[in-house]
C-alpha positions in Angstrom: 23.8 52.5 14.4 27.2 54.4 13.8 30.0 52.8 12.0 33.2 52.8 13.8 35.5 52.3 11.0 39.3 53.0 12.1 40.5 56.3 11.0 43.9 56.3 9.3 45.8 59.2 8.9 48.4 59.9 6.5 50.4 63.4 7.0 52.2 64.4 3.9 55.3 66.5 5.1 56.3 69.8 3.5 53.2 69.8 0.9 53.3 73.2 0.3 56.8 73.0 -1.6 58.9 70.1 -2.8 61.9 70.0 -5.0 61.4 67.7 -8.1 63.1 67.2 -11.5 61.6 68.6 -14.3 61.2 65.1 -15.7 58.6 64.3 -13.2 56.9 67.9 -13.7 56.6 67.9 -17.4 56.0 66.0 -20.4 57.1 67.2 -24.0 54.1 67.8 -26.5 54.3 65.8 -29.5 56.0 63.0 -27.4 53.7 60.5 -26.2 52.4 57.2 -26.4 49.8 55.9 -29.0 47.0 53.4 -28.2 46.7 50.4 -30.3 43.7 47.9 -30.7 43.0 44.5 -32.6 40.7 41.8 -32.9 42.2 38.1 -32.7 41.2 34.5 -31.5 42.8 32.5 -28.6 42.9 29.0 -29.3 44.2 25.7 -26.9 41.3 26.7 -23.9 40.5 23.7 -22.0 36.6 23.8 -23.0 36.4 27.1 -21.6 36.0 29.3 -24.8 33.1 30.7 -26.4 29.8 28.9 -27.0 27.4 28.5 -30.0 25.5 31.8 -29.1 29.1 33.5 -30.0 28.7 33.5 -33.7 31.7 35.6 -34.5 34.4 33.4 -32.8 33.3 30.5 -35.2 33.1 33.0 -38.1 36.6 34.1 -37.2 37.9 30.5 -37.0 36.2 29.8 -40.3 38.0 32.6 -42.2 41.5 31.7 -40.3 41.1 27.8 -41.7 39.9 29.1 -44.9 43.1 31.1 -45.6 45.1 28.1 -44.6 43.3 25.9 -47.5 40.8 24.6 -45.1 37.1 25.2 -45.9 34.4 24.5 -43.6 31.1 26.0 -42.8 30.9 28.1 -39.7 27.6 26.7 -38.6 29.1 23.3 -38.8 31.9 24.4 -36.2 31.6 23.8 -32.5 34.9 24.3 -30.7 34.8 25.1 -27.3 38.7 25.5 -27.0 38.7 28.8 -28.8 37.4 32.5 -27.8 37.1 35.7 -29.6 39.4 38.5 -27.9 40.3 42.3 -28.1 43.9 43.2 -27.8 45.2 46.3 -26.6 48.7 47.7 -26.4 50.8 51.1 -26.0 52.8 52.3 -28.7 55.6 54.3 -27.1 56.8 57.4 -28.4 59.8 57.1 -30.9 58.9 53.1 -31.0 61.1 51.5 -33.9 60.2 48.6 -36.3 61.6 45.1 -34.3 61.0 46.3 -30.9 58.6 44.5 -28.4 55.4 45.6 -26.5 53.2 44.0 -23.9 49.8 43.5 -24.9 46.7 42.7 -23.3 43.6 40.3 -24.5 40.1 40.3 -23.3 37.4 37.9 -23.9 34.3 39.7 -25.5 32.3 36.7 -26.1 30.8 34.2 -23.7 34.1 32.7 -22.7 34.8 31.8 -18.9 38.7 31.7 -18.8 41.4 32.4 -21.0 44.1 30.4 -19.1 46.4 28.4 -21.1 45.3 29.9 -24.3 47.7 30.9 -27.5 46.8 34.1 -29.3 46.9 33.7 -33.0 48.7 36.4 -35.1 46.5 39.6 -34.5 47.4 43.1 -36.2 47.1 46.0 -34.2 46.0 49.4 -35.4 46.1 53.0 -34.4 43.5 55.7 -34.6 44.4 56.2 -38.1 43.6 52.7 -39.2 47.3 51.8 -40.1 49.0 48.5 -38.7 51.6 49.5 -36.4 52.2 46.1 -34.5 51.4 42.5 -34.8 50.7 40.3 -31.6 51.0 36.5 -30.9 51.6 34.5 -27.9 50.9 32.8 -25.0 47.8 34.5 -22.9 48.8 34.6 -18.8 45.9 35.4 -16.7 46.1 37.1 -13.2 43.5 34.7 -12.1 41.6 31.0 -12.3 38.4 29.3 -12.3 37.8 25.9 -10.7 34.7 23.6 -10.0 32.1 21.9 -12.2 28.4 22.2 -12.4 27.0 24.3 -9.9 30.0 24.2 -7.3 32.8 26.8 -8.8 35.2 29.3 -7.7 36.8 32.0 -9.2 39.6 34.3 -8.4 40.2 37.8 -9.8 39.1 38.2 -13.7 40.5 35.0 -15.5 38.6 36.3 -18.8 41.6 38.8 -19.4 45.3 38.3 -19.4 48.6 39.7 -20.9 51.2 38.8 -23.1 54.5 40.0 -22.1 56.6 41.0 -24.9 53.9 39.8 -27.3 53.7 42.3 -30.0 56.4 43.0 -32.7 56.3 46.9 -33.9 55.8 46.8 -37.6 56.1 50.5 -38.4 57.7 53.5 -36.5 55.7 55.5 -34.1 54.2 58.6 -35.5 56.4 61.3 -33.3 58.8 63.5 -33.9 60.9 65.9 -31.6 60.3 69.5 -32.6 63.1 71.6 -34.0 61.7 75.1 -33.2 60.2 75.8 -30.0 59.5 73.3 -27.6 56.2 73.3 -25.6 56.5 71.8 -22.1 53.1 70.8 -20.6 52.9 70.4 -17.0 51.2 67.4 -15.5 49.3 69.3 -12.7 48.6 72.9 -13.9 49.7 75.6 -11.6 50.6 79.3 -12.2 53.6 79.5 -9.3 54.9 76.2 -10.7 55.0 77.4 -14.2 56.6 80.6 -13.5 59.4 78.9 -11.7 60.0 76.4 -14.0 60.6 79.1 -16.6 62.9 80.9 -14.1 64.7 77.8 -13.6 65.1 77.4 -17.7 66.3 80.8 -18.4 68.9 80.6 -15.5 70.2 77.6 -17.1 70.3 78.3 -20.7 70.1 82.2 -20.6 67.5 85.0 -20.3 64.7 84.8 -22.5 64.7 81.1 -23.5 61.6 80.2 -21.6 58.2 81.6 -21.0 55.3 80.8 -19.4 52.2 80.8 -21.6 49.6 79.4 -19.0 49.3 77.8 -15.6 49.9 74.2 -17.7 52.2 75.3 -20.7 55.8 76.9 -20.8 57.3 77.5 -24.0 61.3 77.0 -24.7 62.9 78.4 -27.5 66.1 76.5 -28.7 69.2 78.2 -28.1 71.3 78.6 -31.3 74.1 76.3 -29.5 71.5 73.6 -29.4 70.0 74.0 -32.8 71.5 70.7 -33.9 71.4 69.0 -30.3 67.8 69.2 -29.4 67.8 65.7 -27.3 70.9 67.3 -25.4 68.7 70.4 -24.7 65.7 68.1 -23.3 68.3 66.0 -21.4 69.6 69.0 -19.7 66.1 70.3 -19.1 64.9 67.1 -17.2 67.7 67.2 -14.9 66.7 70.7 -13.4 65.5 70.9 -10.1 62.1 73.0 -9.5 60.3 74.1 -6.3 57.0 72.7 -7.1 54.0 74.8 -5.5 50.6 73.1 -4.6 47.4 73.9 -3.0 46.5 72.7 0.3 44.2 69.6 -0.2 42.5 67.0 2.1 41.6 63.9 0.5 39.2 61.6 2.5 38.3 58.1 1.6 35.1 57.5 3.5 34.6 53.8 3.0 38.0 52.9 4.3 38.5 55.8 6.7 41.5 57.1 5.1 42.4 60.8 5.3 45.5 62.3 3.5 46.3 65.7 4.4 49.4 68.3 4.8 50.9 68.9 8.1 50.8 72.4 7.6 47.4 73.1 6.8 46.5 75.6 9.5 42.8 76.1 11.0 42.0 79.6 12.3 40.8 79.7 16.1 37.5 78.2 16.4 35.3 76.4 18.5 33.6 72.9 17.5 30.5 71.4 19.1 29.8 67.8 18.1 27.2 65.7 19.3 24.8 63.1 17.8 21.0 61.9 18.0 20.4 58.3 17.1 16.6 57.2 16.6 15.7 53.2 17.0 12.8 51.8 15.3 11.8 48.3 16.3 8.9 46.3 15.1 7.9 43.0 16.6 5.1 40.9 15.2 2.5 39.0 17.8 0.8 36.4 16.7 -2.7 35.5 18.3 -3.8 31.9 18.0 -7.7 31.1 18.2 -9.1 28.4 20.5 -9.4 24.8 19.6 -12.5 24.2 17.3 -13.5 27.7 17.3 -14.1 29.6 14.2 -11.7 32.2 14.7 -8.3 32.6 12.7 -5.0 33.5 13.4 -4.1 37.3 13.5 -0.6 38.9 13.5 -0.6 42.2 15.1 2.8 44.3 14.8 3.9 46.1 17.8 6.3 49.2 17.0 8.3 50.8 19.3 10.5 54.1 18.7 13.4 55.1 21.0 15.4 58.2 20.8 18.7 58.8 22.3 20.8 61.9 22.2 24.4 61.3 23.0 26.2 64.4 25.0 27.8 66.8 22.8 31.8 66.9 22.6 33.3 70.0 22.6 36.6 71.3 20.9 38.6 74.7 21.4 41.4 75.1 18.7 43.7 77.9 19.4 45.9 79.8 16.9 48.2 77.7 14.8 46.4 74.5 15.0 46.5 71.9 12.1 44.0 69.7 10.6 46.2 66.8 12.1 45.5 67.8 15.6 41.8 68.4 14.9 41.5 64.8 13.4 43.4 63.1 16.3 41.3 65.1 18.8 38.2 63.8 17.1 39.4 60.3 16.9 40.2 60.5 20.6 36.4 61.1 21.6 35.2 58.5 19.4 34.6 60.3 16.1 33.8 58.1 13.2 35.2 58.9 9.5 31.8 60.6 8.7 32.2 62.6 12.0 35.2 64.0 10.7 34.3 64.6 7.1 31.2 66.4 8.5 33.5 68.9 10.7 35.9 69.7 8.1 33.1 70.6 5.5 31.6 72.8 8.3 35.1 74.5 9.3 35.4 75.2 5.3 32.0 76.9 5.1 32.6 78.9 8.2 35.7 80.0 6.9 38.2 78.6 9.6 39.8 76.3 7.1 41.5 77.2 3.7 42.0 74.1 2.0 40.4 72.1 -0.7 38.1 69.0 0.4 38.1 65.9 -1.9 35.8 63.1 -0.4 36.4 60.1 -2.5 
């Protein structure tokens, strides 16, 4: 039985070249975010916290109480309104002390719901083990759980939540603006785009200022007039428009039947003959009962029937200048499924009639 998923065609206009700002095209080397992580405890849960099997949450609670002058053995604790969590955040470039960050808290024990919990003061460390921020606040989950006993329901993931502006930066981010040469990293490496970017920068700031090192990096020498105004130089570069070149690509999501393609992806003249053969195997169990008061026994006999059906092949002829859009619409018109379209496109690529990259998700 063939799946009849609806085929959704998304046609990207002008995919081969588009004018975008340098700001959306590149990132400045050395200016980036830094990931932070910390271990903390959430309190105030309504009986949905960690159970006795999660020993580290009770140990953490005992250590917290000990620092506050209350001494209690971890084995004597049975508190189900606390949960151990890992807290993560992204420290932006040039983040300054006093600024606030959004953080995410996720349970690492057998907690079932963080809804309504309060994260206690948690230090957040970077890859160098230094504390860059501290987090505290109410956890807001994107889901919930309800019910009791064996009759429960859960929506989304209530064991992870966010704290808006829940962290305060305590140490400046390890970022610095280069004072010598600037290295621009393309988000999507491409030789043509890198060459056009260097050409646009030379036209704006003077010949020889920019040069393309590779398909992913463009080096910019800071002009003498911008030696003490690097920020103004970067701001001027970000506003420049550049014609971006992209390769022809067809992206197919088989499960949903979504096909994303460029409107100008051409197909060479070719004929497509497409058909299908379906084989159906059915097994029926026949039960034979013995006569009353006889010494026979009930017997089950399987009966297997095999049927094969070959559908009539459909023929398509594509002339000079035909596009992938026209091919996909023609296949849909004759009842083609997403799998049929994927197979035809891959065969066209193998036959040399389609010069495009096919990516199947």
